[in-house]
C-alpha positions in Angstrom: 29.3 -21.1 -4.8 26.1 -23.1 -5.3 22.8 -21.8 -4.0 21.0 -24.5 -1.9 18.0 -26.0 -3.7 15.6 -25.3 -0.8 16.5 -21.6 -0.8 15.8 -21.3 -4.5 12.5 -23.1 -4.1 11.5 -20.8 -1.2 12.4 -17.7 -3.2 10.3 -19.0 -6.2 7.4 -19.7 -3.9 7.6 -16.3 -2.3 7.7 -14.6 -5.7 4.7 -16.7 -6.9 2.6 -15.8 -3.9 3.5 -12.1 -4.2 2.5 -12.1 -7.9 -0.8 -13.8 -7.1 -1.5 -11.1 -4.5 -0.6 -8.4 -7.0 -3.0 -9.9 -9.6 -5.7 -10.1 -7.0 -5.2 -6.5 -5.8 -5.3 -5.3 -9.4 -8.5 -7.3 -10.1 -10.2 -5.9 -7.0 -9.1 -2.4 -7.9 -10.5 -2.6 -11.4 -13.8 -4.1 -10.1 -14.1 -1.4 -7.5 -13.2 1.4 -10.0 -15.7 0.2 -12.6 -18.6 -0.6 -10.3 -21.3 2.0 -10.2 -24.9 2.4 -9.2 -26.1 2.8 -5.7 -28.2 5.8 -4.4 -25.7 8.4 -5.6 -25.2 6.8 -9.0 -21.5 6.1 -8.3 -20.7 9.8 -7.7 -18.5 10.9 -4.8 -20.1 13.4 -2.5 -18.5 16.4 -0.9 -18.3 14.5 2.3 -16.5 11.7 0.4 -13.9 14.1 -1.0 -13.5 15.6 2.5 -12.9 12.2 4.0 -10.4 11.4 1.2 -8.5 14.6 1.7 -8.3 14.1 5.5 -7.1 10.5 5.0 -4.4 11.7 2.6 -3.3 14.5 4.9 -3.2 12.2 7.9 -1.2 9.6 5.9 1.3 12.2 4.7 1.7 13.7 8.2 2.4 10.3 9.7 4.9 9.4 6.9 6.7 12.7 7.2 6.7 12.6 11.0 8.2 9.1 11.0 10.9 10.0 8.5 11.8 13.1 10.5 12.2 10.9 13.6 14.4 8.5 11.6 16.7 11.3 10.4 16.7 12.9 13.8 17.6 9.6 15.5 20.4 8.9 12.9 21.9 12.4 13.3 21.9 12.1 17.1 23.5 8.6 17.0 20.6 7.0 18.8 20.1 4.1 16.4 
C-alpha cells in the first residue's frame, strides 16, 4: 500500500518544525544557563531555591493527582 505524497510531505514538515523548535529551546537553555552577572552575580538566593522547590512540588502534585484520577476513572469504567 503506497503512502500518499501529501501525507509524507506533511510528516516531513512536522518533523522539521519540531526539530527547529528543539534546536531553539536548547540554544535558549544554554544561553540562559551560561549568562551571569546582575546584582547577585548570577547566584540563586534562598528565596529562589524556595520558589523552585515550591514549583517542583506543585508540578509533581498536579501530575500525580491527574494520574490518580486517570487510573481511578479507568478502574471504575468511567472513561
